[in-house]
N, C-alpha and C positions, 0 to 999 in steps of 0.2 A: 105644628104640634104645640099643645098648651103646656106651659111649664107648671109643674106642681107648686103649690103655695108652700113656702117654708114656714113651718110652725115656730112659734115662740113659746118656749117652755117657761112657765112661771111657777116657782116653788112657793107655796103659800102654807101658812099655819093651819093645820086641821081644825083648830079652835075657831077659825073664821069661816069655816065651810058654809055655815048658814047665811053669812053676810055677803060673801063674795058675789054670788049671782046678782043680787040686788045692786051692789056697788057697780058692777060692770054695766048693768042695764041703765043705771043712772048716768053713766058716762055716754051711752048712746043718746039719752035724752039731752045731755049737755050739747052734743053735736047739733041736734035740731034747734035747741034754744039759741046757740051761738050763731047758727046760720040765719035765724030770724033776726037776731040782734044786729048782724052785719047789714041786713037790708035797711035798717033804720039808723045805722051808725051809732048804736048804743054801746059805745066802747066801755062805759062804766060797768055794764052788765057782763060784758065779755071779760073784762079784767077781773071782776069778782069771781066768775066761774073758773077762770084760769088759776087764780090764786087758791081757790078751794081744791082744785085738782092737785096743784103743787103741794099743798099741805097734806092731802089725804092719801095720795098714791102710795107713798112709801109705808104708811101705816098699815096698808092692806097687802103689802108685798109687791107693789107694782111701781118700782122706781121709774120705769119709762113714762108712766102716766104723770108722775111728779115733774119730770123733765119737760114733757109736752105742755103741762099746765104752766110751767114757768115761761116757756116760749110764747104761749098764748097771752099770758098776763103781760109780758114785756111788749108784745106786739100791740096789744090794746092800749097800753100806756102811751105809746107813740102814735096811736091811731093809724096803724098800718094794716089794712084789710088783707093784703096779699100774704103777709106773714101769719096772720090769724088763720087764713085758709090753708096755708102750708101745715100749720099745727093741727088743724082739724083733719087734714088728709093723713097725717102721721098717726093721729089718735084712731081714726077709723081703720087704718091698716093694722094697727096693733090689736084692736078689739076683734078683728076678723081672724087674726092668726094666732092669738094667745090660746095656749092649752094649759090647763091647770093641773098641777101635781101637788097633792096635799101630803106634806111630809114634815 
């Protein structure tokens, strides 16, 4: 029997409703970009993207994205591809399960 996926409820500011879908779509793009950067060991690019997520996540009401970004940034700083991949898996899981509630 397949287990139902547990949703993550994110309470976000309704004033950001026009921006949120694009923000989340850009995080999907970040996953692809970071995976490509891993193939070439471009840890500077990975660190920069992780740093950006770290700074922007909370601004949009997504503290988990900020924490994941911090994880990716730190992993890139020490050039640890496995930790970067763990962060990407966590980000991918979050993006699949997040449900938005505008309040």
